[in-house]
C-alpha positions in Angstrom: 17.0 -24.0 16.6 18.5 -27.1 17.6 17.3 -28.8 20.6 15.9 -31.8 22.4 13.0 -34.1 21.6 10.3 -31.6 22.5 11.7 -28.4 20.9 11.1 -28.2 17.2 13.4 -26.4 14.7 12.3 -23.1 13.8 13.0 -21.3 10.4 12.7 -17.6 10.3 13.4 -15.4 7.3 13.3 -11.5 6.7 13.5 -9.5 3.6 13.4 -5.8 2.8 11.9 -4.4 -0.3 12.9 -1.1 -1.5 11.2 0.9 -4.3 12.1 4.4 -5.3 11.4 6.9 -8.0 7.7 6.1 -8.8 6.5 9.3 -10.5 2.7 10.2 -11.2 1.1 13.0 -13.6 -2.6 13.1 -13.2 -4.2 15.7 -15.2 -7.9 17.2 -15.2 -8.9 15.5 -11.9 -12.2 16.6 -10.7 -12.6 17.6 -7.0 -15.4 18.5 -4.6 -14.6 20.0 -1.3 -17.4 20.6 1.4 -16.0 21.9 4.7 -18.9 22.7 7.0 -17.3 22.7 10.4 -15.0 25.2 11.7 -14.1 28.6 10.1 -14.3 29.2 7.3 -16.9 26.8 6.0 -16.1 26.2 2.3 -17.4 24.5 -0.7 -15.8 24.3 -4.0 -15.8 22.3 -7.1 -13.2 22.4 -9.9 -10.4 20.6 -11.9 -6.8 20.2 -10.9 -3.5 18.7 -12.0 -1.6 16.5 -9.5 2.2 16.1 -10.1 4.6 13.8 -8.4 7.8 14.3 -10.1 11.5 14.1 -9.4 12.4 11.4 -6.8 8.6 11.1 -6.3 7.3 8.3 -4.2 9.7 5.9 -2.5 9.1 3.1 0.1 10.7 0.5 2.1 8.9 -2.6 3.5 10.3 -5.1 5.7 8.6 -8.6 5.6 9.4 -11.7 7.5 8.1 -15.3 7.5 4.6 -15.8 9.2 4.2 -17.5 12.3 1.5 -20.0 12.9 -0.4 -17.4 15.3 -0.3 -14.8 12.4 -3.2 -14.3 10.2 -1.0 -14.4 7.1 0.2 -17.6 5.7 3.6 -17.0 3.9 4.9 -13.7 4.9 3.9 -10.9 7.1 4.6 -7.2 6.6 6.4 -5.8 9.7 7.0 -2.2 8.6 6.4 0.0 5.7 8.0 3.4 5.5 6.7 5.8 2.7 8.5 9.0 1.6 6.7 11.4 -0.9 8.7 14.2 -2.4 7.9 16.9 -5.2 4.2 16.5 -4.7 2.4 19.5 -6.4 -1.2 20.5 -7.1 -2.1 23.0 -9.8 -5.7 24.4 -9.9 -7.2 24.7 -13.2 -10.7 25.6 -12.4 -12.1 26.7 -9.1 -14.4 29.1 -7.6 -11.8 30.2 -4.9 -8.6 30.0 -6.8 -6.9 33.0 -4.9 -7.7 31.3 -1.6 -6.1 28.3 -2.7 -3.1 29.9 -4.1 -2.5 31.8 -0.6 -3.1 28.5 1.4 -1.4 26.1 -0.9 1.9 25.8 0.9 0.0 25.1 4.2 -2.4 22.6 2.4 0.7 20.7 1.0 2.3 20.5 4.5 -0.8 19.1 5.8 -1.5 16.8 3.1 2.0 15.1 2.8 2.0 13.3 6.1 -1.8 12.3 5.5 -0.9 11.0 2.0 2.0 9.0 3.3 0.0 7.2 6.1 -2.7 6.4 3.5 -0.1 4.9 1.0 1.6 2.9 3.9 -1.7 1.4 4.8 -2.6 0.7 1.2 0.8 -0.9 0.4 0.5 -3.1 3.6 -3.2 -4.2 2.6 -2.2 -5.0 -0.9 0.7 -7.1 0.2 -1.5 -8.9 2.7 -4.2 -9.5 -0.3 -1.2 -10.8 -2.3 -0.3 -13.2 0.5 -3.9 -14.6 0.8 -4.1 -14.9 -3.1 -0.8 -17.1 -3.0 -2.3 -19.2 -0.4 -5.2 -19.8 -2.7 -3.1 -20.8 -5.4 -1.1 -23.1 -3.1 -4.3 -24.7 -2.0 -5.4 -25.3 -5.7 -2.1 -26.8 -6.6 -2.2 -29.1 -3.6 -5.7 -30.1 -4.6 -4.7 -30.8 -8.2 -1.7 -32.9 -6.9 -3.9 -35.0 -4.7 -6.4 -35.7 -7.6 -3.4 -36.6 -9.9 -2.3 -39.1 -7.1 -5.8 -40.4 -6.6 -6.3 -41.0 -10.3 -2.9 -42.7 -10.5 -3.6 -45.0 -7.7 -7.0 -46.0 -9.3 -5.2 -46.8 -12.7 -2.7 -49.1 -10.9 
């Protein structure tokens, strides 16, 4: 932005990060379910395998430079879109294996949107933590540069 005396120049940048094809294979995951409200109440403990194959997890994240009013220092995450495909759960041990086999399609349809929202939040939080860590590194580097300048000025 070019302007008169009172209007400062403003620099704004935006970047899109796209990650695709993240696969996962978790074997022998212990689980415990205790659903006490609603019908039917259910308590189960067992072992399951969790697969995320094929195209797996992909996400697109849009980031831009942080403004002075933002909590972030270098960049802020504007938007995160997560897509989970080929998500599957296979029960190895369970007290109610037949019940889960019948309700598995419905369970996966309910779990996929919830999993996507949780992953969006985790990705956004981790990039905000990375921004805070980068700011701490910058402060440490600035402090080291200042110490070197002070020691050189004392020697001269």
